[in-house]
C-alpha positions in Angstrom: -3.5 30.3 30.4 -3.1 26.5 30.0 -0.4 25.4 27.6 1.1 22.2 26.3 4.8 21.5 26.8 5.2 19.6 23.5 3.1 18.8 20.5 3.5 16.6 17.5 2.5 17.8 14.0 1.0 14.9 12.0 1.5 16.5 8.6 4.1 17.8 6.2 5.0 20.8 4.1 3.6 24.3 4.5 0.9 23.4 7.0 3.4 21.7 9.3 5.6 24.8 9.1 2.6 27.0 9.8 1.7 25.1 13.0 5.3 25.1 14.2 5.4 28.9 13.9 2.3 29.4 16.1 3.5 26.8 18.6 6.9 28.4 18.9 5.3 31.8 19.6 3.5 30.2 22.5 6.7 28.6 23.8 5.6 25.1 22.9 8.1 22.5 21.7 7.3 20.8 18.4 8.0 17.3 17.0 7.9 16.7 13.2 7.4 13.5 11.4 8.6 12.8 7.9 9.0 10.2 5.1 12.4 9.6 3.5 11.3 11.9 0.6 10.9 14.7 3.1 14.2 14.2 5.1 15.6 17.6 4.1 12.3 19.5 4.3 11.8 22.8 6.1 9.3 21.4 8.7 11.9 18.9 9.7 14.5 21.6 10.1 12.3 23.9 12.1 10.9 21.5 14.6 12.7 20.8 17.9 12.7 17.1 17.2 11.9 15.0 14.1 11.2 11.3 13.5 11.3 9.3 10.3 8.3 7.3 9.4 10.3 4.6 7.6 11.8 3.8 4.2 8.5 3.6 2.3 7.1 6.5 0.2 3.5 5.0 0.3 1.2 7.3 2.3 -0.4 4.3 4.0 3.1 3.5 5.5 3.9 7.1 6.4 1.6 10.1 6.9 -1.5 7.9 7.1 0.0 5.3 9.4 -1.9 5.9 12.7 0.1 3.2 14.6 3.5 4.7 13.8 2.4 8.3 14.5 0.9 7.3 17.9 4.1 5.4 18.7 6.3 8.4 17.9 4.0 10.7 19.9 4.4 8.5 23.0 8.2 8.1 22.4 8.7 11.8 22.2 6.4 12.5 25.2 4.1 14.8 23.3 0.9 15.7 25.1 -1.1 16.5 21.9 -1.2 16.1 18.1 -2.0 18.8 15.6 -3.2 17.1 12.3 -3.0 20.1 10.0 -5.3 19.6 7.1 -5.6 16.5 4.8 -4.2 13.1 5.7 -5.6 12.3 9.2 -7.2 15.6 10.1 -10.8 14.4 9.7 -10.3 10.7 10.5 -12.3 9.6 13.5 -10.2 6.4 13.9 -7.1 8.7 14.4 -9.0 10.7 17.1 -10.0 7.5 18.8 -6.4 6.2 18.8 -5.3 9.5 20.4 -8.0 9.2 23.1 -7.1 5.6 23.8 -3.5 6.7 24.6 -4.6 9.9 26.5 -3.2 12.1 23.7 -5.1 15.3 23.0 -6.2 15.8 19.5 -6.0 19.4 18.4 -9.3 19.4 16.6 -13.0 18.8 17.3 -14.5 15.9 19.0 -15.2 12.6 17.3 -19.0 13.1 16.9 -18.5 16.3 15.0 -15.9 14.8 12.7 -18.1 11.7 12.0 -21.3 13.7 11.5 -19.9 16.4 9.3 -17.5 14.1 7.6 -20.3 12.2 6.0 -22.1 14.5 3.5 -25.3 12.5 3.6 -25.6 12.5 7.4 -24.6 16.1 7.7 -27.3 17.2 5.2 -29.9 15.4 7.2 -28.7 17.1 10.4 -28.6 20.6 9.0 -31.9 20.2 7.3 -33.6 19.8 10.7 -32.1 23.1 11.7 -34.1 24.9 9.0 -31.0 25.9 7.0 -31.6 25.8 3.2 -29.8 23.2 1.0 -30.1 21.8 -2.5 -32.2 18.7 -3.3 -30.2 15.4 -3.2 -30.7 11.6 -3.5 -28.7 8.8 -1.8 -28.6 5.0 -2.3 -26.9 2.4 -4.4 -26.0 2.8 -8.1 -29.5 1.8 -9.2 -31.1 4.3 -6.9 -28.7 7.1 -8.1 -29.5 6.3 -11.7 -33.2 6.7 -10.9 -32.5 10.0 -9.3 -31.8 11.5 -12.7 -35.5 11.1 -13.4 -36.4 13.0 -10.3 -33.8 15.8 -10.1 -33.3 17.8 -13.3 -29.8 17.9 -14.8 -27.1 19.1 -14.3 -26.3 16.9 -11.3 -23.4 16.8 -9.0 -22.0 13.4 -8.1 -20.2 13.6 -4.8 -18.3 11.4 -2.4 -20.2 11.1 0.9 -16.8 11.3 2.8 -15.2 13.7 0.4 -13.5 17.0 0.8 -10.9 19.3 -0.7 -12.5 19.2 -4.1 -11.9 15.4 -4.4 -14.6 13.0 -5.3 -16.9 15.3 -7.2 -18.2 15.5 -10.8 -20.8 17.5 -12.7 -23.0 15.4 -14.9 -25.1 17.0 -17.7 -26.9 13.9 -19.2 -28.0 10.4 -18.2 -25.4 8.9 -20.5 -22.6 10.4 -18.4 -24.1 9.3 -15.0 -23.0 5.7 -14.8 -19.3 6.4 -15.5 -19.4 9.4 -13.2 -20.8 7.3 -10.3 -18.1 4.6 -10.9 -15.2 7.0 -11.2 -16.3 9.1 -8.2 -16.8 6.0 -6.1 -13.3 4.7 -6.9 -11.7 8.1 -6.2 -13.6 8.3 -2.9 -12.5 4.8 -1.9 -8.9 5.7 -2.8 -8.8 9.0 -0.9 -11.3 8.6 1.9 -11.6 4.8 2.3 -15.3 5.1 1.7 -16.8 4.6 -1.8 -20.3 5.9 -0.9 -21.5 8.6 -3.2 -24.7 10.6 -3.7 -26.2 13.0 -6.2 -27.5 16.5 -5.7 -28.9 19.3 -7.8 -26.1 21.4 -9.3 -26.7 25.2 -8.7 -26.2 27.2 -11.8 -23.9 30.2 -11.7 -22.9 29.5 -8.1 -20.6 31.3 -5.7 -18.7 29.3 -3.1 -18.5 31.2 0.1 -17.5 29.8 3.5 -17.6 30.9 7.1 -14.8 30.4 9.5 -15.9 29.2 13.0 -14.1 28.5 16.2 -15.6 26.8 19.3 -14.3 25.9 22.7 -15.2 23.2 25.3 -17.5 25.5 27.2 -20.2 26.0 24.6 -18.8 29.2 23.1 -18.8 29.5 19.3 -17.8 32.5 17.2 -17.4 33.1 13.5 -14.6 35.0 11.8 -16.7 36.1 8.8 -16.5 34.8 5.3 -14.1 33.9 2.5 -15.0 34.0 -1.2 -13.7 30.8 -2.8 -15.4 30.9 -6.2 -12.3 30.7 -8.3 -11.8 27.0 -8.6 -10.4 24.5 -11.1 -11.6 20.9 -11.0 -13.4 21.9 -7.8 -10.1 22.9 -6.2 -9.9 26.4 -4.9 -7.0 28.4 -6.4 -7.9 32.0 -5.3 -9.6 33.0 -2.1 -10.4 36.4 -0.7 -11.9 38.1 2.3 -14.2 40.0 2.6 -16.4 38.5 -0.2 -17.1 41.2 -2.7 -20.5 39.5 -3.4 -22.3 39.6 0.0 -24.4 42.4 1.4 -24.0 43.1 5.1 -27.4 41.4 5.7 -26.6 38.2 3.9 -23.1 38.1 5.6 -24.8 38.3 9.0 -27.4 35.6 8.1 -24.7 33.2 6.8 -22.5 33.9 9.9 -25.5 33.2 12.2 -26.3 30.0 10.3 -22.7 28.7 10.6 -22.7 29.4 14.4 -26.1 27.7 14.8 -24.8 24.5 13.1 -21.6 24.6 15.2 -23.4 25.1 18.5 -25.9 22.4 17.8 -23.0 19.8 17.5 -21.1 21.4 20.4 -18.2 22.2 18.0 -15.0 22.7 19.9 -12.2 23.8 17.6 -11.6 25.6 14.3 -13.8 24.6 11.4 -15.4 25.9 8.2 -19.1 25.9 7.2 -19.3 26.1 3.4 -22.2 27.4 1.4 -23.2 27.8 -2.2 -24.7 31.2 -3.1 -26.8 31.7 -6.2 -27.1 34.9 -8.3 -30.0 36.1 -6.2 -27.9 35.8 -3.0 -29.8 32.8 -1.7 -27.4 30.5 0.2 -27.4 26.7 0.5 -25.5 24.6 3.0 -22.8 22.6 1.2 -20.7 21.0 3.9 -18.6 21.5 7.0 -14.9 20.9 7.1 -13.8 20.0 10.6 -10.3 21.2 10.4 -8.2 24.3 9.6 -8.6 25.2 5.9 -5.8 25.8 3.4 -7.2 29.3 2.9 -7.3 30.3 6.5 -4.5 33.0 6.1 -6.9 35.4 4.3 -9.2 35.3 7.4 -6.2 35.8 9.8 -5.0 38.8 7.9 -8.3 40.7 7.8 -9.4 39.8 11.4 -6.0 39.8 13.1 -6.7 36.4 14.7 -4.1 33.6 14.6 -6.4 30.7 14.0 -3.8 28.0 14.7 -3.0 29.6 18.0 -6.7 29.6 19.0 -6.9 25.9 18.0 -4.0 25.0 20.3 -5.4 27.1 23.2 -8.9 25.6 23.0 -7.5 22.1 22.9 -5.4 22.9 25.9 -8.6 23.6 27.8 -8.9 27.4 27.6 -12.0 29.4 27.0 -12.3 31.4 23.8 -10.9 34.9 24.5 -12.6 36.3 21.4 -16.1 37.9 21.5 -18.2 38.1 18.4 -19.0 41.8 18.9 -15.3 42.6 19.1 -14.4 41.1 15.7 -14.4 42.9 12.4 -13.0 42.7 8.9 -10.3 45.2 8.1 -9.0 45.9 4.6 -8.9 43.2 1.9 -6.8 40.0 1.6 -6.3 37.7 -1.4 -4.6 34.3 -1.4 -3.3 32.5 -4.5 -2.3 28.8 -4.4 0.9 28.2 -6.3 0.8 24.7 -7.9 3.3 22.5 -9.7 1.1 22.0 -12.8 1.2 22.9 -16.5 -1.7 25.2 -17.6 -0.8 24.8 -21.2 -1.1 21.0 -21.0 -4.5 20.7 -19.3 -3.0 21.5 -15.9 -1.2 18.1 -15.7 0.9 17.8 -12.6 4.5 19.0 -13.0 6.7 17.3 -10.4 10.4 17.5 -10.9 13.5 19.3 -9.9 13.5 23.1 -9.5 16.5 25.0 -10.8 15.7 28.3 -9.2 13.3 29.5 -6.5 12.8 33.2 -5.6 10.0 34.6 -3.4 8.5 38.0 -3.7 9.1 40.5 -0.9 7.1 43.4 0.4 5.0 44.8 3.3 1.8 42.8 3.9 3.0 40.0 1.6 2.8 36.6 3.3 4.1 33.3 1.9 3.1 30.0 3.6 5.3 27.3 2.2 7.3 24.2 3.1 10.4 25.2 1.1 13.1 27.9 1.3 15.1 27.2 -1.9 15.0 25.2 -5.2 14.0 21.6 -4.4 12.5 18.5 -5.9 8.7 18.4 -6.1 7.6 14.8 -5.6 4.8 13.2 -7.6 3.2 11.4 -4.6 2.2 14.5 -2.7 -0.2 17.3 -3.3 1.0 19.7 -6.1 0.7 22.9 -4.0 4.0 24.6 -3.5 3.0 27.6 -1.6 0.2 30.0 -0.6 0.9 33.6 -1.6 -1.2 36.1 0.4 -1.4 39.9 0.2 -3.3 42.6 2.2 -4.3 46.1 1.2 -6.9 48.7 2.1 -9.4 47.6 -0.6 -10.0 44.8 -3.2 -8.6 46.6 -6.2 -5.3 47.6 -4.6 -5.0 44.1 -3.1 -5.5 42.7 -6.6 -2.8 44.9 -8.1 -0.5 44.1 -5.2 -1.0 40.4 -5.8 -0.3 40.7 -9.6 3.0 42.4 -8.7 3.9 39.7 -6.2 3.1 37.0 -8.7 5.4 38.6 -11.3 8.2 38.4 -8.7 7.5 34.8 -7.7 10.1 33.0 -9.8 10.2 29.2 -10.1 12.3 27.5 -12.8 12.7 23.8 -13.8 9.1 22.8 -13.4 5.8 24.2 -14.8 3.6 26.3 -12.4 0.3 28.1 -12.5 1.9 31.5 -11.6 1.4 33.2 -14.9 -2.1 31.8 -15.1 -3.1 33.3 -11.7 -1.5 36.6 -12.6 -3.6 37.0 -15.9 -6.7 35.6 -14.2 -6.5 38.5 -11.7 -6.2 40.9 -14.6 -9.2 39.6 -16.4 -12.2 41.9 -16.5 -14.6 39.3 -15.1 -12.5 39.1 -11.9 -12.0 42.9 -11.7 -15.8 43.4 -11.9 -16.5 40.3 -9.7 -18.6 38.7 -12.5 -17.4 35.3 -11.5 -18.8 31.9 -10.5 -17.3 28.5 -9.7 -17.3 27.9 -13.5 -15.1 30.8 -14.1 -12.0 28.8 -14.9 -13.9 26.4 -17.2 -15.3 29.3 -19.2 -12.2 31.5 -19.4 -9.1 29.3 -19.3 -8.7 29.1 -23.0 -8.9 32.9 -23.3 -6.5 33.4 -20.4 -3.9 31.1 -22.0 -4.2 32.8 -25.3 -3.6 36.2 -23.6 -0.6 34.9 -21.9 0.9 33.8 -25.2 0.0 37.1 -26.9 1.6 39.2 -24.1 4.6 37.0 -23.9 5.2 37.4 -27.7 5.2 41.2 -27.2 8.2 41.1 -24.8 11.2 42.4 -26.8 13.1 39.1 -27.2 16.5 40.7 -27.4 16.2 41.8 -23.8 16.3 38.3 -22.2 18.8 37.1 -24.9 21.1 40.0 -23.9 20.7 39.2 -20.2 21.4 35.5 -20.6 24.4 36.2 -22.7 25.9 38.6 -20.2 25.1 36.4 -17.3 26.7 33.3 -18.8 29.9 35.4 -19.6 29.9 37.1 -16.2 29.7 33.7 -14.4 32.9 32.6 -16.1 34.7 35.9 -15.3 33.6 35.5 -11.7 34.7 31.8 -11.6 31.2 30.8 -10.6 30.2 27.1 -10.8 29.2 26.1 -14.3 29.0 22.3 -14.4 27.4 22.1 -17.8 30.3 23.8 -19.6 32.5 20.9 -20.9 35.1 23.3 -22.3 35.7 24.9 -18.9 36.2 21.4 -17.4 39.0 20.7 -19.8 40.7 24.0 -19.4 39.5 25.7 -22.6 37.6 28.9 -22.8 37.6 31.8 -25.2 35.8 35.1 -25.3 33.2 35.0 -28.1 32.1 38.0 -30.1 29.5 36.0 -32.0 27.5 32.8 -31.2 24.0 31.5 -31.5 21.3 30.7 -28.9 18.2 28.7 -29.2 15.5 30.9 -27.7 12.0 29.4 -27.4 12.8 26.8 -30.1 14.1 29.5 -32.5 17.8 29.9 -33.3 19.1 33.5 -32.9 22.5 34.9 -33.8 24.1 37.0 -31.1 26.8 39.6 -31.8 28.3 41.6 -29.1 31.3 43.7 -28.2 32.6 43.7 -24.6 34.3 46.9 -23.7 35.6 45.4 -20.4 34.1 48.4 -18.5 30.7 46.9 -17.7 29.4 48.1 -21.1 28.2 45.6 -23.8 27.2 46.6 -27.3 24.7 44.0 -28.8 23.4 43.4 -32.3 20.6 40.8 -32.2 18.9 40.3 -35.6 19.2 44.0 -36.2 18.1 45.1 -32.7 21.0 47.2 -31.4 21.3 47.9 -27.7 23.8 49.1 -25.2 23.7 47.1 -22.0 25.3 48.4 -18.8 26.2 46.0 -16.1 24.4 47.0 -12.8 24.7 44.0 -10.4 25.0 40.3 -10.3 24.1 37.7 -7.6 23.1 34.1 -7.7 20.4 33.8 -10.3 19.7 37.5 -10.6 21.3 40.0 -12.9 20.4 43.7 -13.3 21.2 45.5 -16.5 20.5 49.0 -17.8 19.3 48.3 -21.4 18.2 51.2 -23.5 18.5 53.5 -20.5 16.2 51.5 -18.3 17.3 49.2 -15.4 15.8 45.8 -15.9 15.9 42.7 -13.6 16.3 39.2 -14.9 16.1 35.9 -13.1 18.3 33.1 -14.6 19.1 29.5 -14.0 20.4 26.4 -15.8 19.6 22.7 -15.5 22.3 20.0 -15.8 21.6 19.5 -19.5 22.6 23.0 -20.4 19.1 24.4 -20.8 18.7 27.9 -19.5 15.6 29.6 -18.0 15.2 33.3 -17.8 12.3 35.2 -16.2 11.5 38.8 -17.1 8.4 41.0 -16.7 6.4 38.0 -15.4 7.3 35.6 -18.2 9.7 32.7 -18.3 11.6 31.9 -21.4 13.8 28.8 -22.3 17.2 29.5 -23.8 20.4 27.6 -24.7 23.8 28.7 -25.8 24.7 26.5 -28.8 28.4 27.0 -28.4 28.5 25.3 -25.1 28.6 21.5 -25.0 27.1 19.4 -22.2 28.1 16.0 -21.0 25.2 14.4 -22.7 26.4 15.5 -26.1 29.5 13.3 -25.8 27.7 10.2 -24.9 24.3 10.6 -26.5 20.9 9.9 -24.9 18.1 7.4 -25.4 14.8 8.5 -26.7 12.4 8.7 -23.8 9.7 7.2 -25.9 6.5 8.7 -27.3 7.3 7.9 -30.9 4.8 6.2 -33.3 2.8 3.7 -31.3 4.5 4.3 -28.0 2.4 5.8 -25.2 4.5 7.2 -22.4 3.5 8.6 -19.0 3.3 12.4 -19.2 4.4 12.7 -15.6 5.7 10.5 -12.7 2.9 8.8 -10.9 1.2 5.5 -10.1 -0.9 3.3 -12.4 -4.3 2.9 -10.7 -6.4 1.5 -13.6 -5.8 -0.3 -16.9 -8.8 -0.3 -19.4 -7.2 -2.3 -22.2 -5.6 -5.7 -22.9 -3.2 -6.8 -25.6 -5.1 -7.3 -28.9 -7.9 -4.8 -28.1 -9.2 -2.4 -30.7 -9.2 1.2 -29.5 -10.6 4.4 -30.9 -9.0 7.9 -30.8 -9.7 9.4 -27.4 -10.4 6.1 -25.6 -9.0 6.0 -22.0 -6.2 3.4 -22.1 -5.2 3.7 -18.4 -5.3 6.1 -15.5 -2.1 7.4 -13.8 -2.5 9.1 -10.4 -0.1 11.9 -9.7 -0.1 14.6 -7.0 -3.5 13.4 -5.8 -5.1 13.7 -9.2 -6.3 11.1 -11.7 -5.0 11.6 -15.2 -6.5 9.8 -18.1 -4.0 8.5 -20.7 -5.9 8.4 -24.0 -5.3 6.8 -27.4 -4.1 9.4 -29.9 -5.7 7.5 -32.8 -7.6 4.4 -33.8 -5.3 1.4 -33.2 -4.8 -2.1 -31.8 -3.1 -2.6 -28.5 0.1 -4.5 -29.2 1.5 -4.6 -25.7 0.7 -3.4 -22.1 4.0 -2.8 -20.3 2.7 -1.9 -16.8 0.4 -3.3 -14.1 -1.9 -1.6 -11.6 0.1 -0.3 -8.7 3.3 0.3 -10.8 5.1 3.5 -10.2 6.1 5.2 -13.5 8.1 8.2 -14.4 7.9 10.7 -17.3 9.6 8.4 -19.8 8.0 5.0 -18.9 6.5 3.3 -22.0 3.0 2.3 -20.8 1.4 0.9 -23.9 2.4 0.1 -27.5 -0.1 0.6 -30.2 -0.1 -0.6 -33.8 -2.2 0.7 -36.7 -5.5 -1.1 -37.2 -6.7 -2.7 -40.4 
């Protein structure tokens, strides 16, 4: 078997960690690259060597800087580069740069990347193979506007060089088309350096199902069956599973054969994915081919037993595929959930910031692909995905239940995440019965969020209040670090038998008696309970309350705010008897008062639509802030006049930056 001695991973986060693990199993040394923001990252720690890409945080200067990456590859004497996914994974210029320096690119050849990377050209190529696809039109803006008269609405406006759900918009009427073309083109230019777009017929009630393929340099191509990726939000997959509960064996075989046919025709020589739309009658249509390893590849690995990254490395090293199609099968059922730093209650806005607590679920056949090991800062200039949580079981329903349990035990404090949203989505009847389409999240998100709030309200509130009270006291008894307690810093502390907490914006009196034998008697608004101390470790306390042992996850930020997770829900709490440093010195209002428009998250201003003196209407888009690879419209809350614009295109802003000042109109 041919092997590399050393490879460089031209990526960051969980995919870099993932590649390092497979390389290490093969005995291959690894080299990581990193920006200054990633200096303490897990992929840097795990690699045998690591090189900094410079002081800048701009992607063009770091993970997208081909010249720097090639230079580091040569300096570290690596024979090959694995690009992971995203960044340079499907960039022909990067492949060409590798070839020029006799560096092996662990991915397909340039022709496949160029052909399949352009949606227009790939459609023409696949159409000649007799594989079905939806009707589409290409051309300049004028030609695309005319297309609306030839292809019935709804239409899908797509970036020709797009991928990963970026550069894509559904248009339901001619009035929306012009803006959709402009916005999609700008997004495409920003992410893919190519503003070309096209329109195609949007398939109603579609399923998104993809086939994993692997080819070698000897003409061999196999598929590893399918993944169902229909649960999407803003065209970004959030739950994937394998096998698809939708396909019949006959349709599965035809789709697999079609994917292999396409791959063989372009002499595909690495891991890739052929994606299809499937309508309600199980007719399938070619969508695109991604010429890289996919985010969701773990579900395929788990049900087939094939390490896809290992196969990528071996093929690139010059080995023949050792896998035979007839020897492959799907065993059991796997589900993957993508854990994102985003706020479901606030239109899924990105939620970068500092974690105060991080705890991963444990269990047999539970897999977590992530780039972190502990609470860390989630930066605004990278993708918001924190981790991929994957479970396996014998069948779909038991895998679904196993995933719900795992999500309940995936605890992240300090930032907003989509964990509770995913958990309740998996419990929704439409998912259970597989009555889903790619529009599932659009149609059911409001209901899911309402259910989360209803179920959260049913949790006995005195349980988390008791746990937080005991935890805060126990920390002092055990002399644990408690920086936010000013009284402790000046040598003053007293046992309290009564105090108040602010729990979810409501002030609650707490009365308790500590018997100093591990037993606490509580009276919280008439709810009387006896709590027995079971165990305490960093961030986790176990108590027997009302004769049942309950586990609580607890953390605090540096402003004295507490977070407590119980039964799959996270609550915010604060002990009002404890002062924090900020209370002595005061704090400035972050903005957002009357007339002040502040950024809802850290990010970069990429477009400003207004000037000083402009009249604006409620809902008008004032400017656009890009955060975590997403464009976020900042809209006017009312009819007004623009008094002042405080930022310019290209400015980096944080969650308190005053962007625009509005005054009331006449």
